[in-house]
C-alpha positions in Angstrom: -4.4 -31.0 24.4 -5.7 -32.3 27.7 -5.2 -29.0 29.6 -7.8 -26.7 31.1 -7.6 -23.0 31.7 -10.1 -20.7 33.4 -11.2 -17.3 32.2 -8.7 -15.4 34.4 -5.8 -17.3 32.9 -7.2 -16.7 29.4 -7.4 -13.0 30.0 -3.9 -12.8 31.4 -2.4 -14.7 28.4 -4.4 -12.5 26.0 -3.1 -9.4 27.7 0.5 -10.6 27.4 0.0 -11.5 23.8 -1.5 -8.0 23.0 1.6 -6.4 24.6 3.9 -8.4 22.4 1.8 -7.8 19.2 1.6 -4.1 20.1 5.4 -3.9 20.2 5.6 -5.4 16.7 3.0 -3.0 15.2 4.7 0.0 16.9 8.3 -0.9 16.5 10.7 1.7 15.1 11.2 1.8 11.4 14.1 2.9 9.2 14.6 3.7 5.5 12.0 2.2 3.2 12.4 2.8 -0.6 9.0 1.4 -1.7 5.8 1.4 0.3 2.9 -0.9 -0.6 -0.4 -0.5 1.1 -3.8 -2.1 0.9 -7.0 -2.9 2.8 -9.0 -6.0 3.5 -12.2 -6.6 5.4 -13.3 -8.9 8.2 -16.8 -9.3 9.7 -17.1 -8.1 13.3 -20.1 -7.8 15.7 -20.8 -4.2 16.6 -23.7 -2.8 18.6 -25.8 -5.9 18.0 -25.2 -6.1 14.3 -22.6 -7.5 11.9 -20.5 -5.1 9.9 -17.4 -5.1 7.7 -14.3 -3.9 9.5 -11.4 -2.5 7.5 -7.9 -3.9 8.1 -5.2 -1.6 6.7 -1.9 -3.2 5.9 1.5 -2.0 4.8 4.8 -3.6 3.7 7.9 -2.0 2.5 11.1 -2.8 0.6 14.4 -1.7 2.2 17.4 -0.3 0.4 18.9 -3.8 0.6 15.9 -5.2 -1.4 14.3 -7.0 1.6 10.6 -7.0 2.3 9.2 -6.2 5.7 5.6 -6.1 7.0 5.5 -2.6 8.5 2.1 -2.6 10.3 -1.6 -3.1 10.5 -4.5 -1.2 11.8 -8.2 -2.1 12.4 -11.2 0.3 12.3 -14.9 0.1 11.5 -14.2 2.5 8.6 -11.7 2.7 5.7 -12.3 6.5 5.5 -9.7 9.1 5.0 -9.2 9.6 8.8 -8.2 6.0 9.3 -5.8 6.0 6.3 -4.3 9.3 7.5 -3.7 8.0 11.0 -2.2 4.8 9.7 0.2 6.6 7.3 1.1 9.2 9.9 1.8 6.4 12.3 4.4 4.8 9.9 6.0 8.2 9.6 6.1 8.8 13.4 7.8 5.4 13.8 10.7 6.7 11.8 9.9 5.5 8.3 11.9 7.7 5.8 13.2 7.7 2.3 10.1 6.5 0.5 10.4 6.9 -3.3 7.2 5.3 -4.4 3.9 4.3 -2.9 2.0 1.4 -4.6 -1.7 0.8 -3.9 -5.2 0.5 -5.5 -7.5 3.6 -5.6 -9.1 3.0 -2.2 -11.7 5.4 -0.9 -10.1 8.0 1.3 -6.6 6.8 0.5 -5.8 9.3 -2.2 -6.5 12.4 0.0 -4.7 10.8 3.0 -1.7 10.0 1.0 -1.4 13.5 -0.4 -1.7 14.9 3.1 1.0 12.7 4.7 3.3 12.1 1.7 2.6 15.0 -0.7 5.9 14.7 -2.6 6.1 10.9 -3.0 5.2 9.4 -6.3 2.2 7.1 -6.5 1.8 4.0 -8.6 -1.8 2.8 -9.0 -2.0 -1.0 -9.2 -2.0 -2.0 -12.9 -3.9 -5.2 -12.3 -6.9 -3.3 -10.8 -6.6 -0.6 -13.5 -6.9 -3.3 -16.2 -9.9 -4.8 -14.4 -11.6 -1.4 -14.1 -11.0 -0.7 -17.8 -13.1 -3.7 -18.9 -16.1 -2.4 -17.1 -16.2 0.5 -19.7 -16.6 -1.9 -22.6 -19.8 -1.0 -24.4 -20.5 -4.7 -25.0 -19.2 -7.9 -23.5 -17.4 -9.0 -26.6 -15.1 -6.0 -26.4 -13.7 -6.8 -22.9 -11.0 -9.1 -24.2 -9.9 -6.5 -26.8 -9.7 -3.8 -24.1 -7.8 -6.1 -21.8 -5.3 -6.7 -24.6 -5.0 -2.9 -25.2 -4.2 -2.3 -21.5 -1.7 -5.2 -21.4 0.1 -3.7 -24.4 0.4 -0.3 -22.7 1.6 -1.7 -19.4 4.1 -4.1 -21.0 5.8 -1.3 -23.0 9.6 -1.2 -22.6 9.7 2.6 -22.1 7.4 5.4 -20.9 7.6 7.0 -24.3 6.2 3.9 -26.0 3.6 3.5 -23.3 2.4 7.1 -23.9 2.4 6.6 -27.6 0.2 3.5 -27.3 -2.1 5.3 -24.9 -2.7 8.2 -27.3 -3.3 5.7 -30.1 -5.8 3.8 -28.1 -7.6 7.0 -27.0 -8.2 7.9 -30.6 -9.0 4.4 -31.7 -11.8 4.0 -29.1 -13.3 7.5 -29.4 -16.2 6.3 -31.5 -16.6 2.6 -30.8 -16.1 2.9 -27.0 -16.2 6.6 -26.0 -16.6 6.0 -22.3 -13.5 3.8 -22.2 -11.6 6.3 -24.3 -12.4 9.1 -21.8 -11.6 6.9 -18.8 -8.3 5.9 -20.3 -7.3 9.5 -20.9 -8.1 10.4 -17.3 -6.7 7.4 -15.4 -4.0 5.6 -17.3 -1.1 7.9 -16.3 -1.6 6.9 -12.6 -0.5 3.4 -13.6 2.6 4.5 -15.5 4.5 6.1 -12.5 6.5 2.9 -12.2 8.7 4.0 -15.1 10.4 6.4 -12.7 12.1 3.6 -10.9 14.9 1.2 -12.1 13.8 -1.2 -14.8 14.8 -4.3 -12.7 12.3 -3.2 -10.0 9.3 -2.5 -12.1 7.8 -6.0 -12.5 7.4 -6.5 -8.7 6.1 -2.9 -8.1 3.7 -2.2 -10.9 0.9 -3.9 -8.9 -0.1 -4.4 -5.3 -0.2 -8.2 -5.9 2.4 -8.8 -3.2 0.2 -7.4 -0.5 -2.8 -9.1 -2.1 -1.2 -12.4 -1.3 -0.9 -11.3 2.4 -4.6 -10.5 2.3 -5.5 -13.9 0.9 -3.5 -15.6 3.7 -5.4 -13.5 6.3 -8.7 -14.5 4.7 -7.7 -18.2 4.7 -6.6 -18.2 8.3 -9.5 -16.1 9.6 -12.2 -18.1 7.7 -12.5 -20.5 10.6 -13.5 -17.6 12.9 -16.3 -16.4 10.5 -17.3 -13.6 12.8 -15.2 -11.7 15.4 -16.7 -10.5 18.6 -14.8 -7.1 18.5 -12.1 -5.1 16.7 -9.4 -6.2 19.2 -9.8 -9.9 18.6 -9.6 -9.4 14.8 -6.5 -7.3 15.0 -4.9 -9.8 17.4 -5.3 -12.7 14.9 -4.2 -10.6 11.9 -1.1 -9.5 13.8 -0.2 -13.1 14.6 -0.4 -13.9 10.9 1.6 -10.9 9.6 4.3 -11.6 12.2 4.8 -15.0 10.7 4.9 -13.6 7.1 7.3 -10.8 8.3 9.8 -13.4 9.8 9.6 -15.5 6.6 10.4 -12.4 4.5 13.3 -11.0 6.6 15.0 -14.4 6.8 14.4 -15.4 3.2 16.0 -14.3 -0.1 16.0 -10.7 -1.2 12.9 -9.5 -3.0 14.7 -7.0 -5.3 
């Protein structure tokens, strides 16, 4: 824009920006009814090589039905320790009243969630469950049939009907798709927890698609960077993006 700055000025501005962004990521929280968490990955240079860095994200729905971006964390691992620190951080900042956690079955997340929120119900993302189910089809031509079966279970009007359809499907596929039948019996109930919440809230909370859209925006906006020189620079840009999304949400119409 016709202006020049030297490295000292750049460092000073970056420091001020980091302080403001840190305040957002560590601000006090209040009552959150529903917690949605996910991870995305950005490429970062580390010890002379390029590796994938995990960005953990969380947003919540308040008792008034408004969405808020709660926080973000960057680490070179998506392991249990990172998830546990991230979830504990939300708790230490005052988050309370969580009735349901929605996420995919990320590595390390399940153990961390049980350690930090042992009594909170968990809804496994139905979209990802349905995708996983198709990988158990014994032949390609059966994927559409299995997808339709999963859709029928998840679209059931009550938990009783969903359980009935699940049991019917387990028996139906015992011989023609035994691996799918076994997987269905072991995993499907994790996607039916959403029936514990009010009916008018289920559609928005049966998947983690809301936070997936945040991830897509982060990917779109960070594509120009391609490769980050360090963890701090990646977290800085991600924080700027989620602050924009947060402000749009809290000033927009109610989510629920």
